[in-house]
N, C-alpha and C positions, 0 to 999 in steps of 0.2 A: 504493500500500500504506500502510495506517495502522500506524504503529509506536507501541506503548504501552510506556512504561517501568514495569516492575513492581518495580523495586528500591526498597526502603524503604517500601513501602505499609504504612500503619499507620492504622487507623481513629482519627479524632480523638476519637471518643466514648470510646475506651479510657481517655483521661486522666481520665474521670469517676471511676474507681475504682482509682487507682494503688496505694492503700494497702490495698485489700481483700485479706485473706489468701487468700480463695478464688481471686481473680484471679491472685495471685502463684503459687499452686500450679498452676493451670491453665496459665498462661504457661510455667512451667518444664517441664511435661509436654509441651506442644506443641512446645517447642524441643528436646526430647530424642529425638524420633523423628518419622517420617513418619505422623502420626496423623490428619491431616485427611481423607483419603479414607474411612477407616473411620467416622469420626465423622459425616461428611456422609451416608453411606449409612444409618447408624443413625437419623439425624434425618429420613429420608424422601426424600432426594435420590437418584434412581435411579442404579444403577451405570452404566447406559448413558450417563449424562451426564458420567461421570468418567474416561473412557478416554483423554483427551488429544486427541481428534480433533474436528473441527467437527461439531456436532449441534444438535438443537433445544434451546433454553434451558429449563431446568427452572423458570425464573421468569417468562419472557415469551413462550415458545413459539417460533414460526418453524420453519425447517428446518435451517439450518446456521450460525446467528448466534453460537453459543456454543462456547467451547473451555475446558476445564479444564486449566490450565497447571501448577499446584502447584509453582511456582518455589521452590526451597530448602525444600520441605515446608510452604509457607505456606498451601496451599489456594487459591492465586490462580487467577483466571479472567479471561476477556475476553468481553464480550457487546456486539454492535453494536445490540441492541434492535430490529433491523430498520429503523432510521431512520438509521444511520450515526453516531449519537451514542453513543460508546463508554462502557460502564460496565466498570470493571476494579477489581480489588482482591484482598484475601486471603479466607480462609475466613469471617471475620466479615462482610465486605462481601457475600459470596455468600449468607449466611443472611438478610441484610437484603434483598437483591435478590429472593430466592426467596419468603420468607415475610413480609417487612416487619417483621421483629423488630428491636427496639432492641438496643443492645449488651448491656444488662443482661439482657434476655430470652435472648439467645444464650448469654451466660455461664452463666446458670442451667441451661439445657438441657445444655450441654457439661459443666458441673461435675457434673451428675447422672449423667453417663456415666463420667467420669474419676475422680470422688471419691465413691465409695459411702459413705464414712465421714462425709461432711458431713451435718449434720442438716437437716431441711426448713426450720427457722427461718432458717438461714443462707442459704437460697435463697428467701426470702419473695417476691421479685419474680418468681419462676418462675410465680406464679399469673396473670401477665398473659395476656390472651387470645391464643391462637395463631391464625394465619390459615390454617392448613391446612384444606382442605375436610373437613367433618364429615358430609356427606351426599352422596349421588349427585346428579347434575344432573337435575332433573325436565325432561322434554321432552314435546312433543306426541306423540300416538300415531303410529306408523309409517304413512307414506303420507298423512297428513292435511296440510292446509295451514294456515298461520297464519290466525287470524280477521281478516276485513277490516272496513273501516268506520272512520269518524273517532273512534269511541269505543274506546280501547284496552283497556278492562276486559274486554270479552267475549273469552273464550278465552285470556286472558293471566294468568299467575300470578306473584306475587312469590315467587321461590324462595329468596331469601337469608334465612337465619335472623337474628334480632336479634343485633346485635354491638355491643360497646363501640366508640365512635368512635376511630379511630386518626388520628395526624397525617398530613396529606397535603401533598405538595409543592405550593406555590402558584406561579402564574405570576409571574415577576419583573416589576417595574415597568420599563417601557421609556420613556426620554425620547427620543421620536422626533425631536425637533428638535435633539438633541445626541448622536447616536450615536457610539460609539467608532470610531476610524478603520477598524479591521478589519471591524466590523459594517457600517459605511457602504459599504465596498468590496464586501462580500458582497451587500448590498441592491442596489447598483448592478448587480451581475451578474444578480440576479433581474430587475431592470428591463430589462436588455439582452435577456434571454431572452423576456420578455413581448413586446417589440417584434418579436422574430424569429418568434414563434409566433402562432397564431390560435385564439381561443376556439372550442370544438367547435361551438357553435350558430351560428357565423359562417363555417364552412368553405364555400368555393365550389368549390375545386379537386376535380374528380371523383375523381381517383386517391386523394386524401387522404380524401375522404368514404368511398370504398369500403374503404380500410384500416381506418378507425374502425368502420364497420358490421361488417366481418368480424371485428374484434377482439371486439366485443360478442357476435357470434354464437358465437365460439370459447369464450366464457364462459357460454353458455346464455341470453344475453339477446337480445332482438329487435333487428333492424336499425333499427327505428323508435323506439329508445330516446330519450326526451327528454334532450337533451345538456346537462349542467350547465355553466353559464357560467364556473365557476371551474376548469375543466379545459381545457387548450389542446393543440393539435397542433403539434409542431415537426418539420419535414421532415428536418433533418440535425443532430441533437443529438449533440455529442461526448461519448463516454465515455472519459475519459483513462486510467483504470486498465487498461482492456482494449483500448485503442487501437482503438476502434470508433466509427463515426459512422453514424447512421441515424435513421429515423423514431421519434418518441417522443411519449408523452402526458406532459404536465406538469400536476400538480395543485397549485394554489396554496394555501398553508397560512396561516390567520389564527387569531386568538384571540378568543373571545367577549368577553373582558374589554376588548378594544380597541374595542368598540362595533359596531353593525350596519353601519356604513359603513367598516369596517376595510379591506376589499378595495378599495373605490372610492377611498379616501384614501391608498392605497399602503402601508398598515401590514401588509405581508406578512412573516411571520417565517420562512418557508421554503418548500420545495417537495418534492414527490415526483416522481421521473422514472421512467417505465416505457418501456423501449425495446421496440419492436414487431418482430415477426417480419416481415421484408420480403416473405415469401411471402403475406402477407395481401392483397396486390394481386390475387391470383388466387382467393382464397376463404378461408373459415374454416380455421384450423389447429388441429385438435383435439389433436394430439399435444403441441404446444408451448403450447397454450392461448393462443396469440397473442403469447407473449413471445419476444424475440430470443434467439438461442442464445448467451447470455453466462453466466458464472459468477454474476453478480449483475445481472440485468436490471432490478431495481427498486432505486432508491437515493434516500435522502432528503438534504436539505441545509438547514441552518439558518443564520441570519445570525450567531449566536454560540451557544456552549454553553448549553443549557437554554432557548434562545429558544422552543422549540416545546412547552415544558411547558404543558399546558392548551389545546392547539391542535387544530385539525381542518380538514378541507376542507368548506366549506359547499356542499352539493349543491343543495338546493331550499328554498323557503319563506322566510318572514320572521318577525320577532319577534311578529307578530300571530297566528300560527297557533295553533290550539287543541291541537296535538299536537307534541311534540318526539321525534324518533327519532335515537338515537346508535348507531353501529356501529363495529366494529374492521375497517377496510378498506373501500375504495370498492366493490369487487365485492360484498362482503357486503351493504352497504346497497342497492345496485341490485338484487341478487338477491331480497332480502326484498320490495322494492317490486314486483318482477316477480311474485312469488308473490301479493302482495296484489292486483295487477291481474287475476290469474286468478280472483279471487273477487269482483271488482267494483271494486277500487281504493280509494284514500283520497280523501276530498273536500278535505282540507287538512292539511298537515304541514310542519314544518321538519325537514330531514334533514342530519345532520352525520356525516362519516366520519373517525374518528381513524386515525392511521397505525400504531397499535400499542397494546398493553395499558398501556404507561407513560403514553400520552396519556389513555386512558380513566380511569385511576386519578386523574388530576389535572384532568380536564375539568370545567369549571363555567361555567354561563351566568348572568349577572346578571339575565336575563329570567326571570320566573316563568311557566312554561307551565302551562295547566290539567292537562295529562297528559304523562307522559314514559315512553318505552319505550327500554330498552337491549337491543340484540341481542347475544346471548351465543354465543361459539364453544364447542364441546364439547371443551375441554381444561382442565387445571388452571389454566393462566395466564388463560384466559378467565373462569373461575369466580372467581378471585381479583380480577380487574379489575372484574367486576360487583359483587362484594362491596364494594370500595372506592367504586365509582360510586354505589351505593345508599346509602351512608353520607353522601355529599355531596348526594344527591338523594332524601331520604326520600319514600316513596310511589311511586318509580319502579317500573315493571313490567318484568319480564324475559321475553323470549321466546327460545326455543332451538329449533334444528332437531331432528328425531328423533335419538336417541342414536347411531345407526350412521353419522351424517354429521358431518364436522368443523365445517362452517359452512353458512350458507344458500346459498352458491354451490355447494358440493358437493352439497347437497340438490337444488337446482334442476337441476343437471347430471344428476342421477340420474333425474329424472322422465321426460325424453324427450330425444332428440337435438335440437340446435338447428335451428330452422326460420326461414326468412326472413319468414314471415307472423306471427311472434310479435312483439309489441311491449310496451313497458313504459309503463304509464299512471302518470306521476309525479304526486305530489300537487300541487294548485294552490297558488300562492303565497298 
């Protein structure tokens, strides 16, 4: 269990305006009553996110990663971001997490609600651009497939409106030769698991091969999927929080800023573990979608806090590819490639899977690709992440599944039941 101390949480940025009379009045009003739940609802955060129980995060999605705590009326919350890297704070922090607002922007929005007598001039910084979606998510027509081929412009549309650039969290500099003791210990743990596991494309044990094939079938992918080398199979991986040990897939996480040889040189910043349903030995498991019966069958692990900012799992391709494809989630990337293969496949592409919207928002490659595609999930968090991504990657094209589907894996699963004769034609390196 992860314990987060919520006492005394106070945004450092508040110190920027300690003498601001507007801030002083707002602060007094916030301390005089339980105002945060109402304010957050008025600012667009759904009431379904503020009931105090685990639920999808209004900022980064998921299923049950978020909980609104509101300790001592502070508007506090906890979010695991789906990566195990905890974000926690008060109402000011929540507005930053959901909308990307600066403290000044949040103060202006709240003052407009609490202090109707304040003149617009006193809230001049309220004119800063908000990040809430201002248009619906354009999608391809229902039942159609994404356009195939090495040229991404055909059938793809840049659906993000022009926006003022916003500050982005940048990957921290890592001195790999002189890691802090705790980071070195965590990296040693990753190296240990690497030795205990086998890359998917090197699996020879028939039982393990069958489990992997049936997992992909459970996700609507073909059993002949070209297996990424940066994903390994572990036969008995321990899940300490739930006292479970069983077969698992491990996706190794690196950062483009560490160079194209980051994985080969051991510059691995973390991993994502997915424990598999043991019944995959007998066939696809559609009800569980191949996941073990755990409260949290998918967990991430970093060598230190913020180590996975700007990171991803490199699935296919090299820096010489003419097309870069970035997705939120490994299954999303593989599903889009499966859909492409149904239309003829891609001749060449480099494919990266981020582990969540927080990684998409900060993901950046120093390599300039001729064309870039970002795969969008159909939820507010996915739209915001694509907005940020396109500001870092001008000219990137966005492709989304039909509006009635959450993501490309959901869309792929809706087309037809899994079949063993379906295969995924991955792009050539």
